[in-house]
C-alpha positions in Angstrom: 0.0 0.0 0.0 1.5 3.3 -1.1 1.8 6.0 1.5 0.0 9.3 0.8 2.2 12.1 -0.2 1.6 15.4 1.5 -0.6 17.8 -0.4 1.1 20.7 -2.1 -0.3 24.2 -1.6 -1.6 24.0 -5.2 -3.5 20.8 -4.5 -5.2 22.6 -1.6 -5.9 26.0 -3.2 -7.0 24.8 -6.7 -9.9 22.7 -5.5 -11.0 25.4 -3.1 -11.0 28.0 -5.9 -12.9 25.4 -8.1 -15.5 24.9 -5.4 -16.0 28.7 -5.0 -16.3 29.1 -8.7 -18.9 26.3 -9.0 -20.9 27.8 -6.1 -20.7 31.3 -7.7 -21.8 30.1 -11.2 -24.8 28.2 -9.7 -25.8 31.3 -7.7 -25.8 33.2 -11.0 -28.0 30.4 -12.5 -30.4 30.7 -9.6 -30.6 34.5 -10.2 -31.2 33.7 -13.9 -28.1 35.6 -15.0 -26.6 32.4 -16.5 -28.3 29.4 -18.2 -28.4 25.9 -16.7 -26.3 24.9 -19.7 -23.6 27.4 -18.8 -23.8 26.2 -15.2 -23.1 22.6 -16.2 -20.3 23.7 -18.6 -18.6 25.7 -15.9 -19.1 23.0 -13.3 -17.4 20.5 -15.7 -14.5 22.9 -16.3 -13.9 23.6 -12.6 -14.4 20.0 -11.6 -11.7 19.0 -14.1 -9.3 21.6 -12.7 -9.9 20.2 -9.2 -9.5 16.6 -10.2 -6.3 17.3 -12.1 -4.9 19.3 -9.1 -5.7 16.5 -6.7 -4.9 13.5 -8.9 -2.1 14.5 -11.4 -1.8 10.9 -12.7 -5.2 11.4 -14.4 -3.2 13.3 -17.0 -1.2 10.2 -17.8 -4.5 8.3 -18.5 -5.8 11.3 -20.5 -2.6 11.3 -22.6 -2.8 7.6 -23.2 -6.5 7.8 -24.3 -5.9 10.7 -26.6 -2.7 9.2 -28.0 -0.2 11.8 -26.8 3.3 11.1 -25.5 3.2 13.8 -22.8 0.5 14.6 -20.4 1.2 18.3 -20.8 0.2 18.0 -24.4 -3.0 16.2 -23.5 -3.8 18.8 -20.9 -3.1 21.6 -23.3 -5.2 20.1 -26.2 -8.1 19.3 -23.8 -8.3 22.7 -22.3 -7.9 24.4 -25.7 -10.9 22.4 -26.8 -12.9 23.4 -23.8 -12.0 27.0 -24.2 -12.8 26.9 -27.9 -16.2 25.5 -27.1 -16.8 28.3 -24.5 -15.8 30.9 -27.1 -18.1 29.3 -29.7 -21.0 29.4 -27.2 -20.3 33.1 -26.4 -20.3 33.9 -30.1 -23.7 32.3 -30.6 -25.1 34.2 -27.6 -23.6 37.5 -29.0 -25.3 36.9 -32.4 -28.6 36.3 -30.6 -28.2 39.5 -28.7 -27.4 41.4 -31.9 -30.5 40.0 -33.6 -32.7 41.1 -30.6 -31.1 44.5 -30.6 -31.8 44.9 -34.3 -35.4 43.9 -33.9 -35.9 46.2 -31.0 -34.2 49.1 -32.8 -36.5 48.6 -35.8 -39.6 48.4 -33.7 -38.7 51.7 -31.9 -38.0 53.4 -35.3 -41.3 52.3 -36.7 -43.1 53.4 -33.6 -41.5 56.8 -33.6 -42.3 57.2 -37.3 -45.9 56.2 -36.7 -45.7 53.2 -38.9 -46.1 50.4 -36.4 -49.8 49.8 -37.2 -51.0 51.6 -34.1 -52.6 55.0 -34.3 -51.1 57.8 -32.3 -54.5 59.6 -32.0 -56.0 57.1 -29.5 -58.4 55.8 -32.1 -60.3 59.1 -32.7 -59.6 59.0 -36.5 -61.1 55.6 -36.8 -64.5 56.7 -35.3 -65.3 59.0 -38.2 
């Protein structure tokens, strides 16, 4: 039976930061400032950070599964993939916000021009 090596400061601090980040993101989900999907994504990300900090040999398994020689390469490629996915998700959300802003701007412009299909007179002109 192998004896437990003492934990390094990194192995203590990284999981604590991960736990705080997970709690923070779920508080944002509860306040409806983040979606459930984002909550799960960030939970996965921070859990992976904590697991790698506590159990560094996990990187050897990850390198073997992914076909890399070094675990540093496996870690780098994995997190580049995760970060790329996060950037992609943010781009999609940004495009949705741009579309909503365009629609809102158009409706305000039509309303101000009196072309929104509603009468400004309160319906007096239609009673004649």
